[in-house]
Kinemage of the C-alpha trace (Angstrom):
@kinemage 1
@onewidth
@group {chain A} dominant
@subgroup {mainchain}
@vectorlist {calphas} color= white
{ca unk a 1} P 56.352 -21.591 67.731
{ca unk a 2} L 55.110 -18.428 67.915
{ca unk a 3} L 55.353 -17.958 71.629
{ca unk a 4} L 58.861 -18.737 72.093
{ca unk a 5} L 60.244 -16.416 69.188
{ca unk a 6} L 58.102 -13.480 70.769
{ca unk a 7} L 59.600 -14.312 74.139
{ca unk a 8} L 62.588 -11.474 75.369
{ca unk a 9} L 65.650 -13.842 75.639
{ca unk a 10} L 66.297 -13.382 79.352
{ca unk a 11} L 62.730 -15.249 79.721
{ca unk a 12} L 62.789 -18.278 77.315
{ca unk a 13} L 62.665 -20.341 80.306
{ca unk a 14} L 59.176 -18.960 81.517
{ca unk a 15} L 57.834 -19.066 77.991
{ca unk a 16} L 59.292 -22.627 77.889
{ca unk a 17} L 57.459 -23.311 81.207
{ca unk a 18} L 54.373 -21.733 79.823
{ca unk a 19} L 53.913 -23.330 76.854
{ca unk a 20} L 54.407 -26.777 78.511
{ca unk a 21} L 52.091 -25.923 81.012
{ca unk a 22} L 48.907 -25.202 78.469
{ca unk a 23} L 49.871 -27.589 76.176
{ca unk a 24} L 49.538 -30.529 79.349
{ca unk a 25} L 46.206 -28.739 80.262
{ca unk a 26} L 45.219 -28.555 76.458
{ca unk a 27} L 45.540 -32.116 76.636
{ca unk a 28} L 43.812 -32.974 79.840
{ca unk a 29} L 40.616 -30.633 78.339
{ca unk a 30} L 40.504 -33.054 75.078
{ca unk a 31} L 40.825 -35.973 77.542
{ca unk a 32} L 38.333 -35.382 79.406
{ca unk a 33} L 35.951 -34.280 76.724
{ca unk a 34} L 36.761 -37.678 74.433
{ca unk a 35} L 35.283 -39.590 77.946
{ca unk a 36} L 32.176 -37.313 78.159
{ca unk a 37} L 31.167 -37.925 74.601
{ca unk a 38} L 31.534 -41.276 74.354
{ca unk a 39} L 29.902 -41.606 78.232
{ca unk a 40} L 26.777 -39.740 76.324
{ca unk a 41} L 27.221 -41.307 73.611
{ca unk a 42} L 26.682 -45.048 74.975
{ca unk a 43} L 23.649 -43.605 77.658
{ca unk a 44} L 22.065 -42.768 74.039
{ca unk a 45} L 22.816 -46.129 72.250
{ca unk a 46} L 22.369 -48.086 75.498
{ca unk a 47} L 18.832 -46.366 76.412
{ca unk a 48} L 20.568 -44.806 79.308
{ca unk a 49} L 23.210 -47.817 80.265
{ca unk a 50} L 26.115 -46.900 82.296
{ca unk a 51} L 29.654 -47.717 80.335
{ca unk a 52} L 30.756 -50.994 82.341
{ca unk a 53} L 27.021 -52.650 81.943
{ca unk a 54} L 26.911 -51.956 77.665
{ca unk a 55} L 26.867 -53.793 74.856
{ca unk a 56} L 29.785 -54.334 73.362
{ca unk a 57} L 27.559 -53.349 69.690
{ca unk a 58} L 26.949 -50.187 71.909
{ca unk a 59} L 30.585 -49.660 72.679
{ca unk a 60} L 31.112 -49.687 69.359
{ca unk a 61} L 29.084 -47.337 67.923
{ca unk a 62} L 30.144 -44.902 70.414
{ca unk a 63} L 33.266 -45.478 69.674
{ca unk a 64} L 32.873 -44.392 66.207
{ca unk a 65} L 31.158 -41.235 67.577
{ca unk a 66} L 33.827 -40.256 69.509
{ca unk a 67} L 36.802 -41.182 66.113
{ca unk a 68} L 34.372 -38.959 63.985
{ca unk a 69} L 35.096 -35.793 66.508
{ca unk a 70} L 38.179 -36.490 66.507
{ca unk a 71} L 39.110 -36.827 63.161
{ca unk a 72} L 36.711 -33.834 62.645
{ca unk a 73} L 38.797 -31.964 65.275
{ca unk a 74} L 41.962 -32.553 63.354
{ca unk a 75} L 40.705 -31.855 59.705
{ca unk a 76} L 39.686 -28.500 60.623
{ca unk a 77} L 43.551 -28.287 62.918
{ca unk a 78} L 45.068 -28.919 59.803
{ca unk a 79} L 42.499 -26.478 57.925
{ca unk a 80} L 43.609 -23.631 60.476
{ca unk a 81} L 47.310 -24.304 60.056
{ca unk a 82} L 47.563 -24.535 55.863
{ca unk a 83} L 45.514 -21.431 55.744
{ca unk a 84} L 46.891 -19.439 58.684
{ca unk a 85} L 50.648 -20.203 57.782
{ca unk a 86} L 52.809 -18.038 56.133
{ca unk a 87} L 56.768 -17.671 55.706
{ca unk a 88} L 58.163 -15.917 58.888
{ca unk a 89} L 59.824 -12.858 57.940
{ca unk a 90} L 62.321 -12.652 60.537
{ca unk a 91} L 65.380 -12.943 60.281
{ca unk a 92} L 67.547 -15.461 62.575
């Protein structure tokens, strides 16, 4: 990764720990946002019902919206990776 490549050799352990922590925090944030979106869409489709009381059709509609959001985020990440990637000029 760019962070590991930019870190001095004597700080690689710290850089690795920070990279792992940031990755875990991003996963936690993603799960929280996805769950909040799902609960919100259940309330929208179900007329204010909670997830526990929602019908199967309401849950499917909410899950569909959640999957579209995930697909959109993945598409944006893919485009940013393709556009932003360039060959490394750093000698190893």
